N, CA, C and O atoms as a Maestro MAE file, in Angstrom:
{
 s_m_m2io_version
 :::
 2.0.0
}

f_m_ct {
 s_m_title
 :::
 protein
 m_atom[284] {
  # First column is atom index #
  i_m_mmod_type
  r_m_x_coord
  r_m_y_coord
  r_m_z_coord
  i_m_residue_number
  s_m_chain_name
  s_m_pdb_residue_name
  s_m_pdb_atom_name
  i_m_atomic_number
  :::
  1 25 3.776 -29.671 -24.248 1 A "MET " " N  " 7
  2 3 4.607 -30.701 -24.282 1 A "MET " " CA " 6
  3 2 5.533 -30.532 -23.083 1 A "MET " " C  " 6
  4 15 6.318 -29.587 -23.016 1 A "MET " " O  " 8
  5 25 5.420 -31.519 -22.085 2 A "THR " " N  " 7
  6 3 6.144 -31.726 -21.125 2 A "THR " " CA " 6
  7 2 7.671 -31.455 -21.273 2 A "THR " " C  " 6
  8 15 8.240 -32.088 -22.163 2 A "THR " " O  " 8
  9 25 8.423 -30.577 -20.500 3 A "GLN " " N  " 7
  10 3 9.750 -30.270 -20.649 3 A "GLN " " CA " 6
  11 2 10.653 -30.806 -19.490 3 A "GLN " " C  " 6
  12 15 10.164 -31.012 -18.379 3 A "GLN " " O  " 8
  13 25 11.872 -31.013 -19.738 4 A "LEU " " N  " 7
  14 3 12.727 -31.323 -18.618 4 A "LEU " " CA " 6
  15 2 13.602 -29.977 -18.315 4 A "LEU " " C  " 6
  16 15 13.925 -29.268 -19.268 4 A "LEU " " O  " 8
  17 25 13.916 -29.691 -17.224 5 A "TYR " " N  " 7
  18 3 14.752 -28.576 -16.888 5 A "TYR " " CA " 6
  19 2 15.856 -29.049 -15.889 5 A "TYR " " C  " 6
  20 15 15.508 -29.746 -14.936 5 A "TYR " " O  " 8
  21 25 17.099 -28.727 -16.045 6 A "GLU " " N  " 7
  22 3 18.233 -29.118 -15.258 6 A "GLU " " CA " 6
  23 2 18.447 -27.909 -14.538 6 A "GLU " " C  " 6
  24 15 18.512 -26.838 -15.142 6 A "GLU " " O  " 8
  25 25 18.578 -27.993 -13.125 7 A "THR " " N  " 7
  26 3 18.758 -26.884 -12.245 7 A "THR " " CA " 6
  27 2 20.109 -26.409 -12.335 7 A "THR " " C  " 6
  28 15 21.008 -27.154 -12.727 7 A "THR " " O  " 8
  29 25 20.284 -25.380 -12.043 8 A "ARG " " N  " 7
  30 3 21.704 -24.457 -11.960 8 A "ARG " " CA " 6
  31 2 21.648 -24.151 -10.482 8 A "ARG " " C  " 6
  32 15 20.576 -24.143 -9.877 8 A "ARG " " O  " 8
  33 25 22.919 -23.874 -9.851 9 A "ALA " " N  " 7
  34 3 23.184 -23.533 -8.489 9 A "ALA " " CA " 6
  35 2 22.445 -22.355 -8.084 9 A "ALA " " C  " 6
  36 15 22.596 -21.341 -8.767 9 A "ALA " " O  " 8
  37 25 21.564 -22.321 -6.946 10 A "GLY " " N  " 7
  38 3 20.725 -21.150 -6.512 10 A "GLY " " CA " 6
  39 2 19.575 -21.123 -7.265 10 A "GLY " " C  " 6
  40 15 18.890 -20.111 -7.118 10 A "GLY " " O  " 8
  41 25 19.192 -21.921 -7.998 11 A "ASP " " N  " 7
  42 3 17.820 -21.982 -8.421 11 A "ASP " " CA " 6
  43 2 16.814 -22.383 -7.441 11 A "ASP " " C  " 6
  44 15 16.914 -23.320 -6.649 11 A "ASP " " O  " 8
  45 25 15.817 -21.561 -7.578 12 A "ARG " " N  " 7
  46 3 14.439 -21.843 -6.693 12 A "ARG " " CA " 6
  47 2 13.217 -21.934 -7.455 12 A "ARG " " C  " 6
  48 15 12.882 -21.208 -8.391 12 A "ARG " " O  " 8
  49 25 12.581 -22.917 -6.947 13 A "LEU " " N  " 7
  50 3 11.267 -23.608 -7.636 13 A "LEU " " CA " 6
  51 2 10.385 -22.281 -8.200 13 A "LEU " " C  " 6
  52 15 10.008 -22.080 -9.354 13 A "LEU " " O  " 8
  53 25 10.212 -21.572 -7.184 14 A "ASP " " N  " 7
  54 3 9.234 -20.205 -7.639 14 A "ASP " " CA " 6
  55 2 9.842 -19.473 -8.719 14 A "ASP " " C  " 6
  56 15 9.100 -18.885 -9.506 14 A "ASP " " O  " 8
  57 25 11.260 -19.423 -8.884 15 A "GLN " " N  " 7
  58 3 11.804 -18.667 -9.969 15 A "GLN " " CA " 6
  59 2 11.811 -19.398 -11.385 15 A "GLN " " C  " 6
  60 15 11.715 -18.797 -12.454 15 A "GLN " " O  " 8
  61 25 11.943 -20.816 -11.242 16 A "ILE " " N  " 7
  62 3 11.839 -21.794 -12.213 16 A "ILE " " CA " 6
  63 2 10.492 -21.696 -13.070 16 A "ILE " " C  " 6
  64 15 10.410 -21.668 -14.298 16 A "ILE " " O  " 8
  65 25 9.313 -21.646 -12.003 17 A "ALA " " N  " 7
  66 3 8.003 -21.629 -12.545 17 A "ALA " " CA " 6
  67 2 7.753 -20.208 -13.056 17 A "ALA " " C  " 6
  68 15 7.109 -20.132 -14.102 17 A "ALA " " O  " 8
  69 25 8.117 -19.192 -12.544 18 A "LEU " " N  " 7
  70 3 7.938 -18.059 -13.186 18 A "LEU " " CA " 6
  71 2 8.546 -17.816 -14.497 18 A "LEU " " C  " 6
  72 15 7.964 -17.308 -15.455 18 A "LEU " " O  " 8
  73 25 9.849 -18.246 -14.465 19 A "GLY " " N  " 7
  74 3 10.362 -18.284 -15.759 19 A "GLY " " CA " 6
  75 2 9.830 -19.092 -16.881 19 A "GLY " " C  " 6
  76 15 9.769 -18.635 -18.022 19 A "GLY " " O  " 8
  77 25 9.503 -20.108 -16.618 20 A "HIS " " N  " 7
  78 3 8.871 -21.176 -17.468 20 A "HIS " " CA " 6
  79 2 7.247 -20.781 -17.916 20 A "HIS " " C  " 6
  80 15 6.868 -20.794 -19.087 20 A "HIS " " O  " 8
  81 25 6.547 -20.500 -16.976 21 A "TYR " " N  " 7
  82 3 5.229 -20.295 -17.207 21 A "TYR " " CA " 6
  83 2 4.633 -18.974 -17.047 21 A "TYR " " C  " 6
  84 15 3.447 -18.747 -17.286 21 A "TYR " " O  " 8
  85 25 5.657 -17.914 -16.550 22 A "GLY " " N  " 7
  86 3 4.932 -16.671 -16.355 22 A "GLY " " CA " 6
  87 2 4.215 -16.639 -15.099 22 A "GLY " " C  " 6
  88 15 4.271 -17.625 -14.364 22 A "GLY " " O  " 8
  89 25 3.524 -15.580 -14.758 23 A "ALA " " N  " 7
  90 3 2.817 -15.399 -13.445 23 A "ALA " " CA " 6
  91 2 1.442 -16.132 -13.691 23 A "ALA " " C  " 6
  92 15 0.511 -15.570 -14.268 23 A "ALA " " O  " 8
  93 25 1.381 -17.337 -13.246 24 A "GLN " " N  " 7
  94 3 0.214 -18.066 -13.024 24 A "GLN " " CA " 6
  95 2 -0.047 -18.755 -11.581 24 A "GLN " " C  " 6
  96 15 0.849 -19.281 -10.921 24 A "GLN " " O  " 8
  97 25 -1.351 -18.680 -11.203 25 A "ALA " " N  " 7
  98 3 -1.339 -19.527 -10.065 25 A "ALA " " CA " 6
  99 2 -1.243 -20.793 -10.089 25 A "ALA " " C  " 6
  100 15 -1.621 -21.384 -11.101 25 A "ALA " " O  " 8
  101 25 -0.717 -21.511 -8.986 26 A "GLY " " N  " 7
  102 3 -0.686 -22.879 -8.863 26 A "GLY " " CA " 6
  103 2 0.319 -23.643 -9.719 26 A "GLY " " C  " 6
  104 15 0.269 -24.864 -9.869 26 A "GLY " " O  " 8
  105 25 1.175 -22.896 -10.235 27 A "VAL " " N  " 7
  106 3 2.345 -23.854 -11.160 27 A "VAL " " CA " 6
  107 2 3.416 -24.425 -10.167 27 A "VAL " " C  " 6
  108 15 3.993 -25.461 -10.496 27 A "VAL " " O  " 8
  109 25 3.703 -23.858 -9.050 28 A "VAL " " N  " 7
  110 3 4.742 -24.452 -8.275 28 A "VAL " " CA " 6
  111 2 4.031 -25.833 -7.826 28 A "VAL " " C  " 6
  112 15 4.582 -26.927 -7.954 28 A "VAL " " O  " 8
  113 25 2.971 -25.681 -7.380 29 A "GLU " " N  " 7
  114 3 2.332 -27.055 -6.964 29 A "GLU " " CA " 6
  115 2 2.066 -28.003 -7.956 29 A "GLU " " C  " 6
  116 15 2.027 -29.189 -7.630 29 A "GLU " " O  " 8
  117 25 1.837 -27.595 -9.369 30 A "ARG " " N  " 7
  118 3 2.023 -28.550 -10.399 30 A "ARG " " CA " 6
  119 2 3.354 -29.265 -10.724 30 A "ARG " " C  " 6
  120 15 3.507 -30.431 -11.090 30 A "ARG " " O  " 8
  121 25 4.316 -28.274 -10.502 31 A "ILE " " N  " 7
  122 3 5.914 -28.830 -10.506 31 A "ILE " " CA " 6
  123 2 6.011 -29.800 -9.629 31 A "ILE " " C  " 6
  124 15 6.446 -30.887 -10.008 31 A "ILE " " O  " 8
  125 25 5.632 -29.605 -8.305 32 A "LEU " " N  " 7
  126 3 5.794 -30.529 -7.222 32 A "LEU " " CA " 6
  127 2 5.185 -31.884 -7.329 32 A "LEU " " C  " 6
  128 15 5.716 -32.922 -6.935 32 A "LEU " " O  " 8
  129 25 3.794 -31.754 -8.011 33 A "ASP " " N  " 7
  130 3 3.201 -33.028 -8.237 33 A "ASP " " CA " 6
  131 2 3.734 -33.792 -9.480 33 A "ASP " " C  " 6
  132 15 3.453 -34.984 -9.599 33 A "ASP " " O  " 8
  133 25 4.461 -33.182 -10.372 34 A "ALA " " N  " 7
  134 3 5.055 -33.818 -11.368 34 A "ALA " " CA " 6
  135 2 6.478 -34.422 -10.916 34 A "ALA " " C  " 6
  136 15 7.121 -35.168 -11.655 34 A "ALA " " O  " 8
  137 25 6.892 -34.050 -9.691 35 A "ASN " " N  " 7
  138 3 8.250 -34.390 -9.089 35 A "ASN " " CA " 6
  139 2 8.192 -34.655 -7.670 35 A "ASN " " C  " 6
  140 15 8.767 -33.983 -6.814 35 A "ASN " " O  " 8
  141 25 7.406 -35.753 -7.446 36 A "PRO " " N  " 7
  142 3 7.268 -36.126 -6.129 36 A "PRO " " CA " 6
  143 2 8.474 -36.284 -5.163 36 A "PRO " " C  " 6
  144 15 8.392 -35.930 -3.987 36 A "PRO " " O  " 8
  145 25 9.584 -36.823 -5.693 37 A "ASP " " N  " 7
  146 3 10.796 -37.133 -5.011 37 A "ASP " " CA " 6
  147 2 11.548 -35.769 -4.456 37 A "ASP " " C  " 6
  148 15 12.483 -35.764 -3.655 37 A "ASP " " O  " 8
  149 25 10.881 -34.526 -5.110 38 A "LEU " " N  " 7
  150 3 11.638 -33.330 -4.725 38 A "LEU " " CA " 6
  151 2 11.411 -33.043 -3.332 38 A "LEU " " C  " 6
  152 15 12.367 -32.819 -2.591 38 A "LEU " " O  " 8
  153 25 10.146 -33.032 -2.889 39 A "LEU " " N  " 7
  154 3 9.982 -32.798 -1.427 39 A "LEU " " CA " 6
  155 2 10.622 -33.758 -0.518 39 A "LEU " " C  " 6
  156 15 11.082 -33.383 0.560 39 A "LEU " " O  " 8
  157 25 10.676 -35.065 -0.935 40 A "LEU " " N  " 7
  158 3 11.230 -36.055 0.041 40 A "LEU " " CA " 6
  159 2 12.649 -35.974 0.017 40 A "LEU " " C  " 6
  160 15 13.329 -36.615 0.818 40 A "LEU " " O  " 8
  161 25 13.240 -35.082 -1.018 41 A "ALA " " N  " 7
  162 3 14.995 -35.045 -0.874 41 A "ALA " " CA " 6
  163 2 15.348 -34.068 0.156 41 A "ALA " " C  " 6
  164 15 16.477 -34.149 0.641 41 A "ALA " " O  " 8
  165 25 14.546 -33.155 0.563 42 A "GLY " " N  " 7
  166 3 14.769 -32.084 1.547 42 A "GLY " " CA " 6
  167 2 15.752 -31.039 1.290 42 A "GLY " " C  " 6
  168 15 16.490 -30.639 2.190 42 A "GLY " " O  " 8
  169 25 15.806 -30.490 -0.125 43 A "HIS " " N  " 7
  170 3 16.627 -29.448 -0.355 43 A "HIS " " CA " 6
  171 2 16.370 -28.191 0.311 43 A "HIS " " C  " 6
  172 15 17.277 -27.372 0.462 43 A "HIS " " O  " 8
  173 25 15.275 -27.999 0.689 44 A "GLY " " N  " 7
  174 3 15.062 -26.563 1.029 44 A "GLY " " CA " 6
  175 2 14.615 -25.674 -0.076 44 A "GLY " " C  " 6
  176 15 14.162 -26.214 -1.085 44 A "GLY " " O  " 8
  177 25 14.683 -24.442 -0.014 45 A "PRO " " N  " 7
  178 3 14.068 -23.530 -0.951 45 A "PRO " " CA " 6
  179 2 15.073 -23.374 -2.165 45 A "PRO " " C  " 6
  180 15 14.639 -23.271 -3.312 45 A "PRO " " O  " 8
  181 25 16.293 -23.362 -1.910 46 A "VAL " " N  " 7
  182 3 17.401 -23.210 -2.766 46 A "VAL " " CA " 6
  183 2 17.896 -24.526 -3.354 46 A "VAL " " C  " 6
  184 15 18.558 -25.306 -2.669 46 A "VAL " " O  " 8
  185 25 17.547 -24.793 -4.733 47 A "LEU " " N  " 7
  186 3 17.884 -26.091 -5.009 47 A "LEU " " CA " 6
  187 2 19.502 -26.256 -5.513 47 A "LEU " " C  " 6
  188 15 20.105 -25.283 -5.966 47 A "LEU " " O  " 8
  189 25 20.130 -27.574 -5.387 48 A "PRO " " N  " 7
  190 3 21.387 -27.672 -6.023 48 A "PRO " " CA " 6
  191 2 21.404 -27.685 -7.361 48 A "PRO " " C  " 6
  192 15 20.315 -27.775 -7.928 48 A "PRO " " O  " 8
  193 25 22.525 -27.605 -8.096 49 A "ALA " " N  " 7
  194 3 22.759 -27.623 -9.646 49 A "ALA " " CA " 6
  195 2 22.609 -29.422 -9.883 49 A "ALA " " C  " 6
  196 15 23.000 -30.378 -9.213 49 A "ALA " " O  " 8
  197 25 21.905 -29.311 -11.076 50 A "GLY " " N  " 7
  198 3 22.091 -30.910 -11.662 50 A "GLY " " CA " 6
  199 2 20.851 -31.520 -11.457 50 A "GLY " " C  " 6
  200 15 20.640 -32.514 -12.151 50 A "GLY " " O  " 8
  201 25 19.924 -31.151 -10.628 51 A "LEU " " N  " 7
  202 3 18.561 -31.779 -10.596 51 A "LEU " " CA " 6
  203 2 17.701 -31.688 -11.863 51 A "LEU " " C  " 6
  204 15 17.360 -30.608 -12.345 51 A "LEU " " O  " 8
  205 25 17.384 -32.825 -12.351 52 A "ARG " " N  " 7
  206 3 16.349 -32.855 -13.523 52 A "ARG " " CA " 6
  207 2 14.964 -32.626 -13.228 52 A "ARG " " C  " 6
  208 15 14.392 -33.558 -12.662 52 A "ARG " " O  " 8
  209 25 14.386 -31.737 -13.447 53 A "LEU " " N  " 7
  210 3 12.837 -31.485 -12.958 53 A "LEU " " CA " 6
  211 2 11.895 -31.786 -14.336 53 A "LEU " " C  " 6
  212 15 12.273 -31.473 -15.465 53 A "LEU " " O  " 8
  213 25 10.796 -32.350 -14.089 54 A "VAL " " N  " 7
  214 3 9.892 -32.331 -15.139 54 A "VAL " " CA " 6
  215 2 8.991 -31.019 -15.090 54 A "VAL " " C  " 6
  216 15 8.516 -30.714 -13.996 54 A "VAL " " O  " 8
  217 25 8.756 -30.322 -16.060 55 A "LEU " " N  " 7
  218 3 7.926 -29.231 -16.165 55 A "LEU " " CA " 6
  219 2 6.709 -29.607 -16.868 55 A "LEU " " C  " 6
  220 15 6.764 -29.786 -18.084 55 A "LEU " " O  " 8
  221 25 5.593 -29.749 -16.219 56 A "PRO " " N  " 7
  222 3 4.383 -30.233 -16.881 56 A "PRO " " CA " 6
  223 2 3.654 -29.339 -17.787 56 A "PRO " " C  " 6
  224 15 3.747 -28.131 -17.572 56 A "PRO " " O  " 8
  225 25 2.997 -29.723 -18.694 57 A "ASP " " N  " 7
  226 3 2.011 -28.763 -19.477 57 A "ASP " " CA " 6
  227 2 0.849 -28.386 -18.398 57 A "ASP " " C  " 6
  228 15 0.469 -29.065 -17.444 57 A "ASP " " O  " 8
  229 25 0.479 -27.340 -18.748 58 A "LEU " " N  " 7
  230 3 -0.835 -26.662 -17.913 58 A "LEU " " CA " 6
  231 2 -1.946 -26.665 -18.779 58 A "LEU " " C  " 6
  232 15 -1.854 -26.340 -19.962 58 A "LEU " " O  " 8
  233 25 -3.003 -27.022 -18.231 59 A "PRO " " N  " 7
  234 3 -4.298 -26.891 -19.124 59 A "PRO " " CA " 6
  235 2 -4.328 -25.568 -19.518 59 A "PRO " " C  " 6
  236 15 -3.796 -24.636 -18.914 59 A "PRO " " O  " 8
  237 25 -5.002 -25.500 -20.612 60 A "ALA " " N  " 7
  238 3 -5.189 -24.204 -21.444 60 A "ALA " " CA " 6
  239 2 -6.400 -23.423 -20.618 60 A "ALA " " C  " 6
  240 15 -7.455 -23.990 -20.336 60 A "ALA " " O  " 8
  241 25 -6.165 -22.326 -20.339 61 A "THR " " N  " 7
  242 3 -7.192 -21.450 -19.558 61 A "THR " " CA " 6
  243 2 -7.760 -20.307 -20.449 61 A "THR " " C  " 6
  244 15 -7.056 -19.739 -21.283 61 A "THR " " O  " 8
  245 25 -8.734 -20.076 -20.289 62 A "PRO " " N  " 7
  246 3 -9.389 -18.923 -21.285 62 A "PRO " " CA " 6
  247 2 -9.019 -17.738 -20.657 62 A "PRO " " C  " 6
  248 15 -9.078 -17.578 -19.438 62 A "PRO " " O  " 8
  249 25 -8.547 -16.701 -21.650 63 A "THR " " N  " 7
  250 3 -8.076 -15.294 -21.364 63 A "THR " " CA " 6
  251 2 -9.125 -14.553 -21.095 63 A "THR " " C  " 6
  252 15 -10.179 -14.680 -21.718 63 A "THR " " O  " 8
  253 25 -8.962 -13.738 -20.183 64 A "ASP " " N  " 7
  254 3 -10.104 -12.656 -19.806 64 A "ASP " " CA " 6
  255 2 -9.840 -11.448 -20.479 64 A "ASP " " C  " 6
  256 15 -8.718 -11.006 -20.726 64 A "ASP " " O  " 8
  257 25 -10.973 -10.908 -20.780 65 A "ARG " " N  " 7
  258 3 -10.870 -9.674 -21.319 65 A "ARG " " CA " 6
  259 2 -10.626 -8.437 -20.328 65 A "ARG " " C  " 6
  260 15 -11.415 -8.258 -19.400 65 A "ARG " " O  " 8
  261 25 -9.723 -7.735 -20.492 66 A "VAL " " N  " 7
  262 3 -9.437 -6.670 -19.795 66 A "VAL " " CA " 6
  263 2 -9.792 -5.376 -20.242 66 A "VAL " " C  " 6
  264 15 -9.461 -4.977 -21.359 66 A "VAL " " O  " 8
  265 25 -10.491 -4.644 -19.385 67 A "VAL " " N  " 7
  266 3 -10.808 -3.331 -19.555 67 A "VAL " " CA " 6
  267 2 -10.200 -2.129 -18.972 67 A "VAL " " C  " 6
  268 15 -10.456 -1.977 -17.777 67 A "VAL " " O  " 8
  269 25 -9.440 -1.215 -19.534 68 A "ARG " " N  " 7
  270 3 -8.863 -0.315 -18.815 68 A "ARG " " CA " 6
  271 2 -9.715 1.012 -18.569 68 A "ARG " " C  " 6
  272 15 -10.060 1.728 -19.509 68 A "ARG " " O  " 8
  273 25 -9.981 1.245 -17.440 69 A "LEU " " N  " 7
  274 3 -10.678 2.661 -17.202 69 A "LEU " " CA " 6
  275 2 -10.083 3.763 -17.255 69 A "LEU " " C  " 6
  276 15 -10.676 4.798 -17.554 69 A "LEU " " O  " 8
  277 25 -8.617 3.708 -16.928 70 A "PHE " " N  " 7
  278 3 -7.797 5.053 -16.930 70 A "PHE " " CA " 6
  279 2 -6.639 4.608 -17.415 70 A "PHE " " C  " 6
  280 15 -6.063 3.647 -16.904 70 A "PHE " " O  " 8
  281 25 -6.145 5.300 -18.521 71 A "GLY " " N  " 7
  282 3 -4.645 5.293 -18.988 71 A "GLY " " CA " 6
  283 2 -4.608 4.094 -20.003 71 A "GLY " " C  " 6
  284 15 -3.557 3.800 -20.573 71 A "GLY " " O  " 8
  :::
 }
 m_bond[283] {
  # First column is bond index #
  i_m_from
  i_m_to
  i_m_order
  :::
  1 1 2 1
  2 2 3 1
  3 3 4 2
  4 3 5 1
  5 5 6 1
  6 6 7 1
  7 7 8 2
  8 7 9 1
  9 9 10 1
  10 10 11 1
  11 11 12 2
  12 11 13 1
  13 13 14 1
  14 14 15 1
  15 15 16 2
  16 15 17 1
  17 17 18 1
  18 18 19 1
  19 19 20 2
  20 19 21 1
  21 21 22 1
  22 22 23 1
  23 23 24 2
  24 23 25 1
  25 25 26 1
  26 26 27 1
  27 27 28 2
  28 27 29 1
  29 29 30 1
  30 30 31 1
  31 31 32 2
  32 31 33 1
  33 33 34 1
  34 34 35 1
  35 35 36 2
  36 35 37 1
  37 37 38 1
  38 38 39 1
  39 39 40 2
  40 39 41 1
  41 41 42 1
  42 42 43 1
  43 43 44 2
  44 43 45 1
  45 45 46 1
  46 46 47 1
  47 47 48 2
  48 47 49 1
  49 49 50 1
  50 50 51 1
  51 51 52 2
  52 51 53 1
  53 53 54 1
  54 54 55 1
  55 55 56 2
  56 55 57 1
  57 57 58 1
  58 58 59 1
  59 59 60 2
  60 59 61 1
  61 61 62 1
  62 62 63 1
  63 63 64 2
  64 63 65 1
  65 65 66 1
  66 66 67 1
  67 67 68 2
  68 67 69 1
  69 69 70 1
  70 70 71 1
  71 71 72 2
  72 71 73 1
  73 73 74 1
  74 74 75 1
  75 75 76 2
  76 75 77 1
  77 77 78 1
  78 78 79 1
  79 79 80 2
  80 79 81 1
  81 81 82 1
  82 82 83 1
  83 83 84 2
  84 83 85 1
  85 85 86 1
  86 86 87 1
  87 87 88 2
  88 87 89 1
  89 89 90 1
  90 90 91 1
  91 91 92 2
  92 91 93 1
  93 93 94 1
  94 94 95 1
  95 95 96 2
  96 95 97 1
  97 97 98 1
  98 98 99 1
  99 99 100 2
  100 99 101 1
  101 101 102 1
  102 102 103 1
  103 103 104 2
  104 103 105 1
  105 105 106 1
  106 106 107 1
  107 107 108 2
  108 107 109 1
  109 109 110 1
  110 110 111 1
  111 111 112 2
  112 111 113 1
  113 113 114 1
  114 114 115 1
  115 115 116 2
  116 115 117 1
  117 117 118 1
  118 118 119 1
  119 119 120 2
  120 119 121 1
  121 121 122 1
  122 122 123 1
  123 123 124 2
  124 123 125 1
  125 125 126 1
  126 126 127 1
  127 127 128 2
  128 127 129 1
  129 129 130 1
  130 130 131 1
  131 131 132 2
  132 131 133 1
  133 133 134 1
  134 134 135 1
  135 135 136 2
  136 135 137 1
  137 137 138 1
  138 138 139 1
  139 139 140 2
  140 139 141 1
  141 141 142 1
  142 142 143 1
  143 143 144 2
  144 143 145 1
  145 145 146 1
  146 146 147 1
  147 147 148 2
  148 147 149 1
  149 149 150 1
  150 150 151 1
  151 151 152 2
  152 151 153 1
  153 153 154 1
  154 154 155 1
  155 155 156 2
  156 155 157 1
  157 157 158 1
  158 158 159 1
  159 159 160 2
  160 159 161 1
  161 161 162 1
  162 162 163 1
  163 163 164 2
  164 163 165 1
  165 165 166 1
  166 166 167 1
  167 167 168 2
  168 167 169 1
  169 169 170 1
  170 170 171 1
  171 171 172 2
  172 171 173 1
  173 173 174 1
  174 174 175 1
  175 175 176 2
  176 175 177 1
  177 177 178 1
  178 178 179 1
  179 179 180 2
  180 179 181 1
  181 181 182 1
  182 182 183 1
  183 183 184 2
  184 183 185 1
  185 185 186 1
  186 186 187 1
  187 187 188 2
  188 187 189 1
  189 189 190 1
  190 190 191 1
  191 191 192 2
  192 191 193 1
  193 193 194 1
  194 194 195 1
  195 195 196 2
  196 195 197 1
  197 197 198 1
  198 198 199 1
  199 199 200 2
  200 199 201 1
  201 201 202 1
  202 202 203 1
  203 203 204 2
  204 203 205 1
  205 205 206 1
  206 206 207 1
  207 207 208 2
  208 207 209 1
  209 209 210 1
  210 210 211 1
  211 211 212 2
  212 211 213 1
  213 213 214 1
  214 214 215 1
  215 215 216 2
  216 215 217 1
  217 217 218 1
  218 218 219 1
  219 219 220 2
  220 219 221 1
  221 221 222 1
  222 222 223 1
  223 223 224 2
  224 223 225 1
  225 225 226 1
  226 226 227 1
  227 227 228 2
  228 227 229 1
  229 229 230 1
  230 230 231 1
  231 231 232 2
  232 231 233 1
  233 233 234 1
  234 234 235 1
  235 235 236 2
  236 235 237 1
  237 237 238 1
  238 238 239 1
  239 239 240 2
  240 239 241 1
  241 241 242 1
  242 242 243 1
  243 243 244 2
  244 243 245 1
  245 245 246 1
  246 246 247 1
  247 247 248 2
  248 247 249 1
  249 249 250 1
  250 250 251 1
  251 251 252 2
  252 251 253 1
  253 253 254 1
  254 254 255 1
  255 255 256 2
  256 255 257 1
  257 257 258 1
  258 258 259 1
  259 259 260 2
  260 259 261 1
  261 261 262 1
  262 262 263 1
  263 263 264 2
  264 263 265 1
  265 265 266 1
  266 266 267 1
  267 267 268 2
  268 267 269 1
  269 269 270 1
  270 270 271 1
  271 271 272 2
  272 271 273 1
  273 273 274 1
  274 274 275 1
  275 275 276 2
  276 275 277 1
  277 277 278 1
  278 278 279 1
  279 279 280 2
  280 279 281 1
  281 281 282 1
  282 282 283 1
  283 283 284 2
  :::
 }
}
């Protein structure tokens, strides 16, 4: 389910993505695609407080089996 996020002073898009989705490739780009006006606004890397961002659903990805050889 798509969620809305309201920025707080000092938020960065990469931090928001990491906190919401965890470490996944391509999530910042997905957020930018869902919020096209964000790039046009020219905020830079640190976002001001009070922006409302759409955090889109990500497609389900298959989980890889992890084999630990040591430890």
